[in-house]
C-alpha positions as CSV (number, residue, x, y, z in Angstrom):
1,M,-91.9,-76.4,-17.7
2,N,-94.8,-73.9,-17.7
3,T,-98.4,-73.9,-16.9
4,H,-100.9,-72.2,-19.1
5,G,-102.7,-69.4,-17.3
6,E,-106.4,-69.4,-16.7
7,G,-108.6,-69.7,-19.9
8,H,-109.2,-72.0,-22.6
9,G,-105.9,-71.4,-24.7
10,P,-103.7,-74.1,-25.9
11,P,-101.6,-75.8,-23.2
12,E,-97.8,-75.1,-22.9
13,S,-95.4,-77.9,-22.0
14,G,-95.6,-79.1,-18.5
15,P,-96.0,-77.2,-15.2
16,P,-93.3,-76.2,-12.7
17,G,-93.0,-79.0,-10.0
18,G,-94.5,-81.5,-12.2
19,L,-98.0,-82.6,-13.1
20,V,-98.4,-84.6,-9.7
21,E,-97.9,-81.4,-7.6
22,V,-100.4,-79.4,-9.8
23,L,-103.1,-82.1,-9.6
24,A,-102.7,-82.6,-5.9
25,R,-102.8,-78.9,-5.3
26,W,-105.8,-78.3,-7.6
27,E,-107.8,-81.3,-6.0
28,N,-106.8,-80.1,-2.4
29,S,-108.4,-76.7,-3.3
30,G,-111.7,-78.3,-4.3
31,G,-111.1,-78.2,-8.0
32,H,-111.5,-81.2,-10.4
33,W,-109.3,-82.5,-13.0
34,K,-109.9,-84.7,-16.1
35,V,-107.6,-86.5,-18.6
36,L,-108.3,-84.9,-21.9
37,N,-105.8,-86.7,-24.1
38,E,-103.1,-89.2,-23.6
39,T,-100.4,-91.1,-25.6
40,A,-97.9,-93.6,-24.4
41,G,-95.5,-90.8,-23.5
42,W,-97.6,-87.6,-23.1
43,I,-100.8,-86.5,-21.2
44,D,-103.0,-83.4,-21.5
45,I,-105.2,-82.8,-18.2
46,G,-108.1,-80.2,-17.9
47,L,-108.4,-78.4,-14.6
48,F,-112.1,-77.6,-13.8
49,T,-114.1,-75.6,-11.1
50,C,-115.2,-77.0,-8.0
51,D,-118.5,-78.1,-9.5
52,G,-116.7,-79.5,-12.6
53,G,-118.6,-77.3,-15.0
54,E,-116.0,-75.2,-16.3
55,Q,-112.4,-75.8,-17.5
56,M,-110.3,-73.1,-16.0
57,S,-106.9,-74.2,-17.4
58,R,-105.0,-77.1,-19.0
59,V,-101.7,-78.7,-18.3
60,S,-99.6,-81.1,-20.3
61,G,-96.6,-83.1,-19.7
62,A,-94.7,-86.3,-20.0
63,R,-96.2,-89.5,-18.6
64,T,-93.7,-90.2,-15.9
65,T,-93.5,-93.1,-13.6
66,V,-94.4,-90.7,-10.6
67,L,-97.4,-89.5,-12.6
68,H,-98.5,-93.1,-13.5
69,S,-98.3,-94.1,-9.9
70,Y,-100.3,-90.9,-8.8
71,L,-103.0,-91.6,-11.3
72,Q,-103.3,-95.3,-10.4
73,G,-105.7,-95.8,-13.6
74,R,-107.8,-92.8,-12.7
75,T,-108.9,-90.6,-15.6
76,S,-110.3,-87.8,-13.5
77,S,-110.3,-86.7,-9.8
78,A,-113.8,-88.1,-9.6
79,D,-112.5,-91.7,-10.1
């Protein structure tokens, strides 16, 4: 699994360590994230600057039970 580097290009399939690790690390660093698109088995999440104004990257991956538990119905880090 790979993350897409900074920028607005298309996502690659899934980050190393899983989406939960990426989202937790992004949030702990002061960044914001937001679900951009999701289906029953897949999710695309935008990673935004600290003020939420600019999308810096995008990660995608399978909707695992671990991710479902982490999100707990949230669609963004502001929820």
